[in-house]
PyMOL Python script that loads the backbone (N, CA, C, O; Angstrom):
from pymol import cmd

cmd.read_pdbstr("""\
ATOM      1  N   MET A   1      19.939   9.207  13.712  1.00  0.00           N
ATOM      2  CA  MET A   1      19.494   8.543  12.317  1.00  0.00           C
ATOM      3  C   MET A   1      18.107   8.063  12.896  1.00  0.00           C
ATOM      4  O   MET A   1      18.257   7.152  13.710  1.00  0.00           O
ATOM      5  N   PRO A   2      16.777   8.443  12.686  1.00  0.00           N
ATOM      6  CA  PRO A   2      15.576   8.405  12.625  1.00  0.00           C
ATOM      7  C   PRO A   2      15.487   6.553  11.832  1.00  0.00           C
ATOM      8  O   PRO A   2      16.181   5.921  11.036  1.00  0.00           O
ATOM      9  N   LEU A   3      14.306   6.307  12.573  1.00  0.00           N
ATOM     10  CA  LEU A   3      13.918   6.050  11.441  1.00  0.00           C
ATOM     11  C   LEU A   3      13.027   5.500  10.107  1.00  0.00           C
ATOM     12  O   LEU A   3      11.831   5.474  10.396  1.00  0.00           O
ATOM     13  N   GLN A   4      13.243   5.146   9.010  1.00  0.00           N
ATOM     14  CA  GLN A   4      12.352   5.363   7.810  1.00  0.00           C
ATOM     15  C   GLN A   4      12.024   3.563   7.297  1.00  0.00           C
ATOM     16  O   GLN A   4      12.659   2.565   6.957  1.00  0.00           O
ATOM     17  N   PHE A   5      10.902   3.915   7.477  1.00  0.00           N
ATOM     18  CA  PHE A   5      10.188   2.923   7.549  1.00  0.00           C
ATOM     19  C   PHE A   5       9.995   2.185   5.807  1.00  0.00           C
ATOM     20  O   PHE A   5       9.227   2.684   4.984  1.00  0.00           O
ATOM     21  N   HIS A   6      10.755   1.089   5.554  1.00  0.00           N
ATOM     22  CA  HIS A   6      10.419   0.647   3.686  1.00  0.00           C
ATOM     23  C   HIS A   6       9.424  -1.008   3.834  1.00  0.00           C
ATOM     24  O   HIS A   6       9.892  -1.974   4.438  1.00  0.00           O
ATOM     25  N   ARG A   7       8.419  -1.021   3.344  1.00  0.00           N
ATOM     26  CA  ARG A   7       7.908  -2.380   2.176  1.00  0.00           C
ATOM     27  C   ARG A   7       8.661  -3.174   2.013  1.00  0.00           C
ATOM     28  O   ARG A   7       9.536  -3.109   1.150  1.00  0.00           O
ATOM     29  N   SER A   8       8.426  -4.548   3.167  1.00  0.00           N
ATOM     30  CA  SER A   8       8.978  -4.959   2.189  1.00  0.00           C
ATOM     31  C   SER A   8       8.702  -6.078   1.749  1.00  0.00           C
ATOM     32  O   SER A   8       9.664  -6.745   2.131  1.00  0.00           O
ATOM     33  N   LEU A   9       8.092  -6.694   1.245  1.00  0.00           N
ATOM     34  CA  LEU A   9       6.605  -8.090   0.827  1.00  0.00           C
ATOM     35  C   LEU A   9       6.125  -7.114   0.117  1.00  0.00           C
ATOM     36  O   LEU A   9       5.686  -6.116   0.688  1.00  0.00           O
ATOM     37  N   GLU A  10       6.120  -7.207  -1.065  1.00  0.00           N
ATOM     38  CA  GLU A  10       5.089  -6.660  -2.190  1.00  0.00           C
ATOM     39  C   GLU A  10       3.303  -6.966  -1.618  1.00  0.00           C
ATOM     40  O   GLU A  10       2.474  -6.133  -1.251  1.00  0.00           O
ATOM     41  N   ARG A  11       3.182  -8.396  -1.725  1.00  0.00           N
ATOM     42  CA  ARG A  11       1.995  -9.544  -1.676  1.00  0.00           C
ATOM     43  C   ARG A  11       1.697  -9.920  -0.250  1.00  0.00           C
ATOM     44  O   ARG A  11       0.955 -10.844   0.085  1.00  0.00           O
ATOM     45  N   MET A  12       2.404  -9.041   0.626  1.00  0.00           N
ATOM     46  CA  MET A  12       2.117  -9.426   2.736  1.00  0.00           C
ATOM     47  C   MET A  12       2.666  -7.781   3.334  1.00  0.00           C
ATOM     48  O   MET A  12       3.668  -7.112   3.084  1.00  0.00           O
ATOM     49  N   GLU A  13       1.508  -7.561   4.194  1.00  0.00           N
ATOM     50  CA  GLU A  13       1.737  -5.745   4.583  1.00  0.00           C
ATOM     51  C   GLU A  13       3.535  -6.672   5.600  1.00  0.00           C
ATOM     52  O   GLU A  13       3.480  -7.561   6.449  1.00  0.00           O
ATOM     53  N   ILE A  14       4.317  -6.260   5.260  1.00  0.00           N
ATOM     54  CA  ILE A  14       4.867  -5.787   6.202  1.00  0.00           C
ATOM     55  C   ILE A  14       6.466  -5.629   6.374  1.00  0.00           C
ATOM     56  O   ILE A  14       7.417  -6.324   6.016  1.00  0.00           O
ATOM     57  N   TRP A  15       6.330  -4.245   7.177  1.00  0.00           N
ATOM     58  CA  TRP A  15       7.357  -2.889   6.615  1.00  0.00           C
ATOM     59  C   TRP A  15       8.982  -2.816   7.455  1.00  0.00           C
ATOM     60  O   TRP A  15       8.668  -2.700   8.640  1.00  0.00           O
ATOM     61  N   SER A  16       9.923  -2.825   7.403  1.00  0.00           N
ATOM     62  CA  SER A  16      11.014  -2.762   7.878  1.00  0.00           C
ATOM     63  C   SER A  16      12.033  -1.998   8.207  1.00  0.00           C
ATOM     64  O   SER A  16      12.084  -0.992   7.500  1.00  0.00           O
ATOM     65  N   ALA A  17      13.113  -2.094   9.234  1.00  0.00           N
ATOM     66  CA  ALA A  17      14.085  -0.460   9.325  1.00  0.00           C
ATOM     67  C   ALA A  17      15.094  -0.521   9.817  1.00  0.00           C
ATOM     68  O   ALA A  17      15.253  -1.739   9.898  1.00  0.00           O
ATOM     69  N   SER A  18      15.949  -0.069  10.232  1.00  0.00           N
ATOM     70  CA  SER A  18      17.162  -0.552  10.737  1.00  0.00           C
ATOM     71  C   SER A  18      17.384   0.475  11.719  1.00  0.00           C
ATOM     72  O   SER A  18      16.583   1.406  11.642  1.00  0.00           O
ATOM     73  N   CYS A  19      18.258   0.556  12.624  1.00  0.00           N
ATOM     74  CA  CYS A  19      19.005   2.023  13.223  1.00  0.00           C
ATOM     75  C   CYS A  19      19.905   1.287  14.050  1.00  0.00           C
ATOM     76  O   CYS A  19      19.563   0.270  14.654  1.00  0.00           O
ATOM     77  N   ASP A  20      21.442   1.951  14.103  1.00  0.00           N
ATOM     78  CA  ASP A  20      22.077   1.642  15.614  1.00  0.00           C
ATOM     79  C   ASP A  20      22.071   0.463  15.619  1.00  0.00           C
ATOM     80  O   ASP A  20      21.622   0.200  16.735  1.00  0.00           O
ATOM     81  N   GLY A  21      22.352  -0.845  14.909  1.00  0.00           N
ATOM     82  CA  GLY A  21      22.327  -2.347  14.974  1.00  0.00           C
ATOM     83  C   GLY A  21      21.097  -2.549  15.509  1.00  0.00           C
ATOM     84  O   GLY A  21      21.201  -3.744  15.784  1.00  0.00           O
ATOM     85  N   PHE A  22      19.505  -2.092  16.013  1.00  0.00           N
ATOM     86  CA  PHE A  22      18.970  -2.576  15.500  1.00  0.00           C
ATOM     87  C   PHE A  22      17.986  -3.567  14.488  1.00  0.00           C
ATOM     88  O   PHE A  22      17.631  -2.539  13.912  1.00  0.00           O
ATOM     89  N   SER A  23      17.282  -4.571  13.807  1.00  0.00           N
ATOM     90  CA  SER A  23      16.592  -4.287  13.394  1.00  0.00           C
ATOM     91  C   SER A  23      14.516  -3.899  13.886  1.00  0.00           C
ATOM     92  O   SER A  23      13.919  -4.415  14.831  1.00  0.00           O
ATOM     93  N   PHE A  24      13.994  -3.001  12.984  1.00  0.00           N
ATOM     94  CA  PHE A  24      12.267  -3.412  13.882  1.00  0.00           C
ATOM     95  C   PHE A  24      12.002  -3.999  11.469  1.00  0.00           C
ATOM     96  O   PHE A  24      12.575  -3.836  10.392  1.00  0.00           O
ATOM     97  N   VAL A  25      10.354  -4.873  12.261  1.00  0.00           N
ATOM     98  CA  VAL A  25       9.794  -5.500  11.283  1.00  0.00           C
ATOM     99  C   VAL A  25       7.992  -4.697  12.073  1.00  0.00           C
ATOM    100  O   VAL A  25       7.701  -4.604  13.265  1.00  0.00           O
ATOM    101  N   ILE A  26       7.346  -4.368  11.135  1.00  0.00           N
ATOM    102  CA  ILE A  26       5.897  -4.056  11.563  1.00  0.00           C
ATOM    103  C   ILE A  26       5.195  -5.447  10.698  1.00  0.00           C
ATOM    104  O   ILE A  26       5.198  -5.234   9.485  1.00  0.00           O
ATOM    105  N   SER A  27       4.789  -6.384  10.961  1.00  0.00           N
ATOM    106  CA  SER A  27       3.076  -7.432  10.139  1.00  0.00           C
ATOM    107  C   SER A  27       1.977  -6.833  10.266  1.00  0.00           C
ATOM    108  O   SER A  27       1.931  -6.511  11.454  1.00  0.00           O
ATOM    109  N   PHE A  28       0.832  -6.403   9.630  1.00  0.00           N
ATOM    110  CA  PHE A  28      -0.237  -6.624   9.921  1.00  0.00           C
ATOM    111  C   PHE A  28      -1.124  -7.696   9.710  1.00  0.00           C
ATOM    112  O   PHE A  28      -1.337  -8.221   8.617  1.00  0.00           O
ATOM    113  N   GLU A  29      -2.001  -8.229  11.550  1.00  0.00           N
ATOM    114  CA  GLU A  29      -1.628  -9.855  11.611  1.00  0.00           C
ATOM    115  C   GLU A  29      -3.389  -9.099  11.095  1.00  0.00           C
ATOM    116  O   GLU A  29      -3.827  -7.967  10.887  1.00  0.00           O
ATOM    117  N   SER A  30      -4.179 -11.142  11.064  1.00  0.00           N
ATOM    118  CA  SER A  30      -5.963 -10.330  11.069  1.00  0.00           C
ATOM    119  C   SER A  30      -6.080 -12.208  11.588  1.00  0.00           C
ATOM    120  O   SER A  30      -5.264 -13.096  11.840  1.00  0.00           O
ATOM    121  N   PRO A  31      -7.421 -12.096  11.547  1.00  0.00           N
ATOM    122  CA  PRO A  31      -8.368 -13.299  11.994  1.00  0.00           C
ATOM    123  C   PRO A  31      -8.422 -14.173  10.623  1.00  0.00           C
ATOM    124  O   PRO A  31      -8.720 -15.360  10.755  1.00  0.00           O
ATOM    125  N   THR A  32      -8.109 -13.588   9.085  1.00  0.00           N
ATOM    126  CA  THR A  32      -8.616 -14.207   8.425  1.00  0.00           C
ATOM    127  C   THR A  32      -8.364 -13.541   7.184  1.00  0.00           C
ATOM    128  O   THR A  32      -8.675 -12.358   7.321  1.00  0.00           O
ATOM    129  N   GLY A  33      -7.817 -13.847   5.708  1.00  0.00           N
ATOM    130  CA  GLY A  33      -7.003 -13.732   5.424  1.00  0.00           C
ATOM    131  C   GLY A  33      -5.881 -14.046   4.375  1.00  0.00           C
ATOM    132  O   GLY A  33      -6.443 -14.817   3.597  1.00  0.00           O
ATOM    133  N   PRO A  34      -4.878 -13.902   4.032  1.00  0.00           N
ATOM    134  CA  PRO A  34      -3.887 -13.866   3.460  1.00  0.00           C
ATOM    135  C   PRO A  34      -3.170 -13.632   5.174  1.00  0.00           C
ATOM    136  O   PRO A  34      -3.697 -13.476   6.275  1.00  0.00           O
ATOM    137  N   GLY A  35      -1.541 -13.713   4.641  1.00  0.00           N
ATOM    138  CA  GLY A  35      -0.981 -13.481   5.875  1.00  0.00           C
ATOM    139  C   GLY A  35      -0.486 -13.275   6.831  1.00  0.00           C
ATOM    140  O   GLY A  35       0.736 -13.255   6.685  1.00  0.00           O
ATOM    141  N   PHE A  36      -0.699 -13.153   7.504  1.00  0.00           N
ATOM    142  CA  PHE A  36      -0.429 -13.369   8.871  1.00  0.00           C
ATOM    143  C   PHE A  36      -1.759 -14.292  10.114  1.00  0.00           C
ATOM    144  O   PHE A  36      -2.777 -14.718   9.569  1.00  0.00           O
ATOM    145  N   HIS A  37      -1.723 -14.340  10.476  1.00  0.00           N
ATOM    146  CA  HIS A  37      -3.430 -14.248  10.936  1.00  0.00           C
ATOM    147  C   HIS A  37      -2.955 -14.750  12.978  1.00  0.00           C
ATOM    148  O   HIS A  37      -2.421 -15.717  13.522  1.00  0.00           O
ATOM    149  N   GLY A  38      -3.333 -13.907  13.277  1.00  0.00           N
ATOM    150  CA  GLY A  38      -3.486 -13.247  14.972  1.00  0.00           C
ATOM    151  C   GLY A  38      -4.226 -12.785  15.167  1.00  0.00           C
ATOM    152  O   GLY A  38      -5.056 -12.855  14.261  1.00  0.00           O
ATOM    153  N   ARG A  39      -4.712 -11.836  16.533  1.00  0.00           N
ATOM    154  CA  ARG A  39      -5.039 -10.213  16.926  1.00  0.00           C
ATOM    155  C   ARG A  39      -5.314  -9.177  15.988  1.00  0.00           C
ATOM    156  O   ARG A  39      -4.500  -8.257  16.069  1.00  0.00           O
ATOM    157  N   SER A  40      -6.327  -9.005  14.996  1.00  0.00           N
ATOM    158  CA  SER A  40      -6.108  -8.140  14.125  1.00  0.00           C
ATOM    159  C   SER A  40      -5.322  -6.768  14.122  1.00  0.00           C
ATOM    160  O   SER A  40      -6.045  -5.997  14.753  1.00  0.00           O
ATOM    161  N   GLY A  41      -4.601  -6.342  13.862  1.00  0.00           N
ATOM    162  CA  GLY A  41      -3.133  -5.154  14.098  1.00  0.00           C
ATOM    163  C   GLY A  41      -1.873  -5.943  13.257  1.00  0.00           C
ATOM    164  O   GLY A  41      -1.615  -7.012  12.702  1.00  0.00           O
ATOM    165  N   TYR A  42      -1.121  -4.236  13.673  1.00  0.00           N
ATOM    166  CA  TYR A  42      -0.001  -3.917  13.502  1.00  0.00           C
ATOM    167  C   TYR A  42       0.741  -4.570  14.454  1.00  0.00           C
ATOM    168  O   TYR A  42       0.613  -3.922  15.493  1.00  0.00           O
ATOM    169  N   LEU A  43       1.222  -5.213  14.577  1.00  0.00           N
ATOM    170  CA  LEU A  43       2.619  -6.239  15.425  1.00  0.00           C
ATOM    171  C   LEU A  43       3.466  -5.440  15.849  1.00  0.00           C
ATOM    172  O   LEU A  43       3.800  -5.068  14.725  1.00  0.00           O
ATOM    173  N   ALA A  44       4.164  -4.799  16.571  1.00  0.00           N
ATOM    174  CA  ALA A  44       5.576  -4.433  15.596  1.00  0.00           C
ATOM    175  C   ALA A  44       6.585  -4.935  17.046  1.00  0.00           C
ATOM    176  O   ALA A  44       6.043  -4.975  18.151  1.00  0.00           O
ATOM    177  N   SER A  45       7.995  -5.278  16.889  1.00  0.00           N
ATOM    178  CA  SER A  45       9.192  -6.336  16.977  1.00  0.00           C
ATOM    179  C   SER A  45       9.830  -5.769  16.264  1.00  0.00           C
ATOM    180  O   SER A  45       9.576  -5.272  15.167  1.00  0.00           O
ATOM    181  N   TRP A  46      11.578  -5.846  17.425  1.00  0.00           N
ATOM    182  CA  TRP A  46      12.806  -5.458  17.097  1.00  0.00           C
ATOM    183  C   TRP A  46      13.858  -6.357  17.439  1.00  0.00           C
ATOM    184  O   TRP A  46      13.665  -7.418  18.032  1.00  0.00           O
ATOM    185  N   ARG A  47      14.830  -5.991  17.115  1.00  0.00           N
ATOM    186  CA  ARG A  47      16.573  -7.487  17.404  1.00  0.00           C
ATOM    187  C   ARG A  47      17.396  -6.479  17.286  1.00  0.00           C
ATOM    188  O   ARG A  47      17.325  -5.361  16.774  1.00  0.00           O
ATOM    189  N   PRO A  48      18.258  -7.126  17.902  1.00  0.00           N
ATOM    190  CA  PRO A  48      19.759  -7.118  17.354  1.00  0.00           C
ATOM    191  C   PRO A  48      19.897  -7.914  15.658  1.00  0.00           C
ATOM    192  O   PRO A  48      19.574  -8.897  14.990  1.00  0.00           O
ATOM    193  N   LEU A  49      20.439  -6.955  15.649  1.00  0.00           N
ATOM    194  CA  LEU A  49      20.905  -6.998  13.932  1.00  0.00           C
ATOM    195  C   LEU A  49      22.148  -7.797  13.395  1.00  0.00           C
ATOM    196  O   LEU A  49      22.239  -8.154  12.221  1.00  0.00           O
ATOM    197  N   TYR A  50      23.084  -8.045  14.345  1.00  0.00           N
ATOM    198  CA  TYR A  50      24.373  -9.042  14.113  1.00  0.00           C
ATOM    199  C   TYR A  50      24.244  -9.785  15.268  1.00  0.00           C
ATOM    200  O   TYR A  50      25.113 -10.468  15.809  1.00  0.00           O
ATOM    201  N   GLN A  51      22.903  -9.576  15.670  1.00  0.00           N
ATOM    202  CA  GLN A  51      22.956 -11.361  16.423  1.00  0.00           C
ATOM    203  C   GLN A  51      22.068 -12.261  16.580  1.00  0.00           C
ATOM    204  O   GLN A  51      20.975 -11.867  16.987  1.00  0.00           O
ATOM    205  N   ASN A  52      22.251 -13.764  16.308  1.00  0.00           N
ATOM    206  CA  ASN A  52      21.175 -14.819  16.505  1.00  0.00           C
ATOM    207  C   ASN A  52      20.125 -14.468  17.314  1.00  0.00           C
ATOM    208  O   ASN A  52      19.738 -15.019  18.345  1.00  0.00           O
ATOM    209  N   ASN A  53      19.828 -13.787  16.919  1.00  0.00           N
ATOM    210  CA  ASN A  53      19.079 -13.880  18.296  1.00  0.00           C
ATOM    211  C   ASN A  53      16.854 -13.688  18.073  1.00  0.00           C
ATOM    212  O   ASN A  53      16.715 -12.465  18.051  1.00  0.00           O
ATOM    213  N   GLY A  54      15.589 -14.247  17.951  1.00  0.00           N
ATOM    214  CA  GLY A  54      14.371 -14.450  17.840  1.00  0.00           C
ATOM    215  C   GLY A  54      14.070 -12.464  18.199  1.00  0.00           C
ATOM    216  O   GLY A  54      14.739 -11.735  18.932  1.00  0.00           O
ATOM    217  N   ALA A  55      12.745 -12.081  17.292  1.00  0.00           N
ATOM    218  CA  ALA A  55      13.070 -11.134  17.789  1.00  0.00           C
ATOM    219  C   ALA A  55      11.535 -11.284  19.168  1.00  0.00           C
ATOM    220  O   ALA A  55      10.639 -12.068  19.484  1.00  0.00           O
ATOM    221  N   ILE A  56      12.020 -10.129  19.509  1.00  0.00           N
ATOM    222  CA  ILE A  56      11.202  -9.169  20.609  1.00  0.00           C
ATOM    223  C   ILE A  56       9.603  -8.744  20.320  1.00  0.00           C
ATOM    224  O   ILE A  56       9.729  -7.959  19.380  1.00  0.00           O
ATOM    225  N   LYS A  57       8.730  -8.799  20.501  1.00  0.00           N
ATOM    226  CA  LYS A  57       7.446  -8.510  20.589  1.00  0.00           C
ATOM    227  C   LYS A  57       7.342  -6.462  21.082  1.00  0.00           C
ATOM    228  O   LYS A  57       7.489  -6.269  22.289  1.00  0.00           O
ATOM    229  N   ILE A  58       7.158  -5.400  20.371  1.00  0.00           N
ATOM    230  CA  ILE A  58       7.373  -4.285  21.421  1.00  0.00           C
ATOM    231  C   ILE A  58       5.589  -4.678  22.553  1.00  0.00           C
ATOM    232  O   ILE A  58       4.687  -5.513  22.482  1.00  0.00           O
ATOM    233  N   SER A  59       5.846  -3.769  23.252  1.00  0.00           N
ATOM    234  CA  SER A  59       4.925  -4.130  24.269  1.00  0.00           C
ATOM    235  C   SER A  59       4.160  -2.231  23.607  1.00  0.00           C
ATOM    236  O   SER A  59       4.539  -1.135  23.193  1.00  0.00           O
ATOM    237  N   GLY A  60       2.105  -3.534  24.159  1.00  0.00           N
ATOM    238  CA  GLY A  60       1.493  -2.715  23.220  1.00  0.00           C
ATOM    239  C   GLY A  60       0.502  -3.346  21.242  1.00  0.00           C
ATOM    240  O   GLY A  60      -0.530  -3.245  20.579  1.00  0.00           O
ATOM    241  N   SER A  61       2.393  -4.167  21.285  1.00  0.00           N
ATOM    242  CA  SER A  61       0.919  -4.575  20.129  1.00  0.00           C
ATOM    243  C   SER A  61      -0.162  -5.463  19.774  1.00  0.00           C
ATOM    244  O   SER A  61      -0.834  -4.872  20.619  1.00  0.00           O
ATOM    245  N   PRO A  62      -0.712  -6.056  19.462  1.00  0.00           N
ATOM    246  CA  PRO A  62      -0.953  -5.182  17.864  1.00  0.00           C
ATOM    247  C   PRO A  62      -1.197  -3.665  17.845  1.00  0.00           C
ATOM    248  O   PRO A  62      -0.886  -3.143  18.915  1.00  0.00           O
ATOM    249  N   PHE A  63      -1.442  -3.228  17.366  1.00  0.00           N
ATOM    250  CA  PHE A  63      -1.748  -1.104  17.648  1.00  0.00           C
ATOM    251  C   PHE A  63      -2.630  -1.043  16.129  1.00  0.00           C
ATOM    252  O   PHE A  63      -2.398  -1.603  15.057  1.00  0.00           O
ATOM    253  N   ARG A  64      -3.542  -0.272  16.477  1.00  0.00           N
ATOM    254  CA  ARG A  64      -4.422   0.030  15.388  1.00  0.00           C
ATOM    255  C   ARG A  64      -4.177  -0.011  14.579  1.00  0.00           C
ATOM    256  O   ARG A  64      -4.379  -1.017  13.898  1.00  0.00           O
ATOM    257  N   THR A  65      -3.141   1.851  13.796  1.00  0.00           N
ATOM    258  CA  THR A  65      -2.950   1.307  12.698  1.00  0.00           C
ATOM    259  C   THR A  65      -1.145   1.259  12.835  1.00  0.00           C
ATOM    260  O   THR A  65      -0.536   0.964  13.863  1.00  0.00           O
ATOM    261  N   LEU A  66      -0.344   1.745  11.105  1.00  0.00           N
ATOM    262  CA  LEU A  66       0.869   2.114  11.166  1.00  0.00           C
ATOM    263  C   LEU A  66       1.274   3.260  11.699  1.00  0.00           C
ATOM    264  O   LEU A  66       2.216   3.108  12.477  1.00  0.00           O
ATOM    265  N   ALA A  67       0.946   4.231  11.580  1.00  0.00           N
ATOM    266  CA  ALA A  67       1.621   5.397  13.287  1.00  0.00           C
ATOM    267  C   ALA A  67       1.743   4.738  13.977  1.00  0.00           C
ATOM    268  O   ALA A  67       2.941   4.613  14.233  1.00  0.00           O
ATOM    269  N   GLU A  68       0.955   3.947  14.704  1.00  0.00           N
ATOM    270  CA  GLU A  68       1.039   4.096  16.351  1.00  0.00           C
ATOM    271  C   GLU A  68       1.903   2.713  16.132  1.00  0.00           C
ATOM    272  O   GLU A  68       2.490   2.093  17.019  1.00  0.00           O
ATOM    273  N   ALA A  69       1.844   2.404  14.829  1.00  0.00           N
ATOM    274  CA  ALA A  69       2.771   1.333  15.608  1.00  0.00           C
ATOM    275  C   ALA A  69       4.956   1.412  15.414  1.00  0.00           C
ATOM    276  O   ALA A  69       5.837   0.803  16.021  1.00  0.00           O
ATOM    277  N   GLU A  70       5.029   2.882  13.837  1.00  0.00           N
ATOM    278  CA  GLU A  70       6.208   3.135  13.611  1.00  0.00           C
ATOM    279  C   GLU A  70       6.448   3.804  14.738  1.00  0.00           C
ATOM    280  O   GLU A  70       7.632   3.647  15.037  1.00  0.00           O
ATOM    281  N   GLY A  71       5.493   4.938  16.034  1.00  0.00           N
ATOM    282  CA  GLY A  71       6.098   5.430  16.699  1.00  0.00           C
ATOM    283  C   GLY A  71       6.809   4.552  17.617  1.00  0.00           C
ATOM    284  O   GLY A  71       7.920   4.863  18.046  1.00  0.00           O
ATOM    285  N   ALA A  72       5.964   2.996  18.079  1.00  0.00           N
ATOM    286  CA  ALA A  72       6.175   2.896  18.957  1.00  0.00           C
ATOM    287  C   ALA A  72       7.176   1.975  19.000  1.00  0.00           C
ATOM    288  O   ALA A  72       7.514   1.764  20.165  1.00  0.00           O
ATOM    289  N   CYS A  73       7.858   1.268  18.105  1.00  0.00           N
ATOM    290  CA  CYS A  73       9.392   1.096  16.872  1.00  0.00           C
ATOM    291  C   CYS A  73       9.950   2.156  17.367  1.00  0.00           C
ATOM    292  O   CYS A  73      10.694   1.673  18.221  1.00  0.00           O
ATOM    293  N   ARG A  74      10.120   3.575  17.404  1.00  0.00           N
ATOM    294  CA  ARG A  74      11.024   4.622  17.195  1.00  0.00           C
ATOM    295  C   ARG A  74      11.193   5.441  18.466  1.00  0.00           C
ATOM    296  O   ARG A  74      12.030   6.341  18.546  1.00  0.00           O
ATOM    297  N   ASN A  75       9.865   4.892  20.072  1.00  0.00           N
ATOM    298  CA  ASN A  75       9.955   4.795  21.284  1.00  0.00           C
ATOM    299  C   ASN A  75      10.378   3.661  21.695  1.00  0.00           C
ATOM    300  O   ASN A  75      10.245   3.801  22.911  1.00  0.00           O
ATOM    301  N   MET A  76      11.171   1.705  21.392  1.00  0.00           N
ATOM    302  CA  MET A  76      12.188   1.536  21.680  1.00  0.00           C
ATOM    303  C   MET A  76      13.412   1.488  20.906  1.00  0.00           C
ATOM    304  O   MET A  76      14.339   0.681  20.974  1.00  0.00           O
ATOM    305  N   ALA A  77      13.223   2.660  20.035  1.00  0.00           N
ATOM    306  CA  ALA A  77      14.817   2.125  19.176  1.00  0.00           C
ATOM    307  C   ALA A  77      15.379   3.626  20.294  1.00  0.00           C
ATOM    308  O   ALA A  77      16.590   3.845  20.292  1.00  0.00           O
ATOM    309  N   GLU A  78      14.751   4.272  20.902  1.00  0.00           N
ATOM    310  CA  GLU A  78      15.439   5.723  21.201  1.00  0.00           C
ATOM    311  C   GLU A  78      15.535   4.764  22.478  1.00  0.00           C
ATOM    312  O   GLU A  78      16.611   5.071  22.992  1.00  0.00           O
ATOM    313  N   HIS A  79      14.815   3.535  23.414  1.00  0.00           N
ATOM    314  CA  HIS A  79      14.804   3.532  24.861  1.00  0.00           C
ATOM    315  C   HIS A  79      16.015   2.838  24.381  1.00  0.00           C
ATOM    316  O   HIS A  79      17.060   3.382  24.737  1.00  0.00           O
ATOM    317  N   LEU A  80      16.145   1.712  23.620  1.00  0.00           N
ATOM    318  CA  LEU A  80      17.546   1.485  23.343  1.00  0.00           C
ATOM    319  C   LEU A  80      18.841   2.518  23.377  1.00  0.00           C
ATOM    320  O   LEU A  80      19.416   2.620  24.461  1.00  0.00           O
ATOM    321  N   ALA A  81      19.168   3.029  22.635  1.00  0.00           N
ATOM    322  CA  ALA A  81      19.852   3.870  22.189  1.00  0.00           C
ATOM    323  C   ALA A  81      20.203   5.011  23.470  1.00  0.00           C
ATOM    324  O   ALA A  81      21.294   5.583  23.470  1.00  0.00           O
ATOM    325  N   ALA A  82      19.225   5.268  24.497  1.00  0.00           N
ATOM    326  CA  ALA A  82      19.615   5.143  25.967  1.00  0.00           C
ATOM    327  C   ALA A  82      20.263   4.763  26.526  1.00  0.00           C
ATOM    328  O   ALA A  82      20.985   5.450  27.249  1.00  0.00           O
ATOM    329  N   THR A  83      20.333   3.110  26.442  1.00  0.00           N
ATOM    330  CA  THR A  83      20.687   1.865  27.579  1.00  0.00           C
ATOM    331  C   THR A  83      21.544   1.387  26.445  1.00  0.00           C
ATOM    332  O   THR A  83      21.480   0.159  26.507  1.00  0.00           O
ATOM    333  N   THR A  84      21.979   1.580  25.879  1.00  0.00           N
ATOM    334  CA  THR A  84      23.006   1.069  24.371  1.00  0.00           C
ATOM    335  C   THR A  84      24.529   2.150  24.940  1.00  0.00           C
ATOM    336  O   THR A  84      25.641   1.637  25.069  1.00  0.00           O
ATOM    337  N   ASP A  85      24.379   2.992  25.093  1.00  0.00           N
ATOM    338  CA  ASP A  85      25.362   4.229  24.821  1.00  0.00           C
ATOM    339  C   ASP A  85      25.377   5.014  23.832  1.00  0.00           C
ATOM    340  O   ASP A  85      25.988   6.056  23.594  1.00  0.00           O
ATOM    341  N   LEU A  86      24.693   4.448  23.321  1.00  0.00           N
ATOM    342  CA  LEU A  86      24.497   5.363  21.636  1.00  0.00           C
ATOM    343  C   LEU A  86      24.474   6.407  21.061  1.00  0.00           C
ATOM    344  O   LEU A  86      24.614   7.361  21.826  1.00  0.00           O
ATOM    345  N   PRO A  87      24.374   6.626  20.168  1.00  0.00           N
ATOM    346  CA  PRO A  87      23.563   8.379  20.100  1.00  0.00           C
ATOM    347  C   PRO A  87      22.113   8.380  20.291  1.00  0.00           C
ATOM    348  O   PRO A  87      21.339   7.530  19.851  1.00  0.00           O
ATOM    349  N   HIS A  88      21.864   9.244  20.877  1.00  0.00           N
ATOM    350  CA  HIS A  88      20.097   9.793  20.487  1.00  0.00           C
ATOM    351  C   HIS A  88      19.946   9.637  19.507  1.00  0.00           C
ATOM    352  O   HIS A  88      20.569   9.863  18.470  1.00  0.00           O
ATOM    353  N   LEU A  89      18.849   9.115  19.829  1.00  0.00           N
ATOM    354  CA  LEU A  89      17.297   8.811  18.308  1.00  0.00           C
ATOM    355  C   LEU A  89      17.110  10.190  18.152  1.00  0.00           C
ATOM    356  O   LEU A  89      17.067  11.046  19.036  1.00  0.00           O
ATOM    357  N   THR A  90      16.989  10.337  16.778  1.00  0.00           N
ATOM    358  CA  THR A  90      15.614  11.710  16.094  1.00  0.00           C
ATOM    359  C   THR A  90      14.612  11.419  16.243  1.00  0.00           C
ATOM    360  O   THR A  90      13.695  12.154  15.878  1.00  0.00           O
TER     361      THR A  90
END
""", "prot")
cmd.dss("prot")
cmd.show_as("cartoon", "prot")
cmd.util.cbc("prot")
cmd.orient("prot")
């Protein structure tokens, strides 16, 4: 099942998706302004859905565009599926 991101909050730039027991979140950060503060860009992270673990930042974050962050999440989902004996994601 492919990842399909949806906007989680109206007033903040946060998108989320889940697939095969994993949760993926993308948030927009900037040094100033509303929302999360940090280096400008889209921070992508993942974590197991049914465990009480913190999120793990995806390598390369922050990304310049939302599309780049989504692509990184899809790549991580494919990697996780391959290493946890889950069906291959498309």
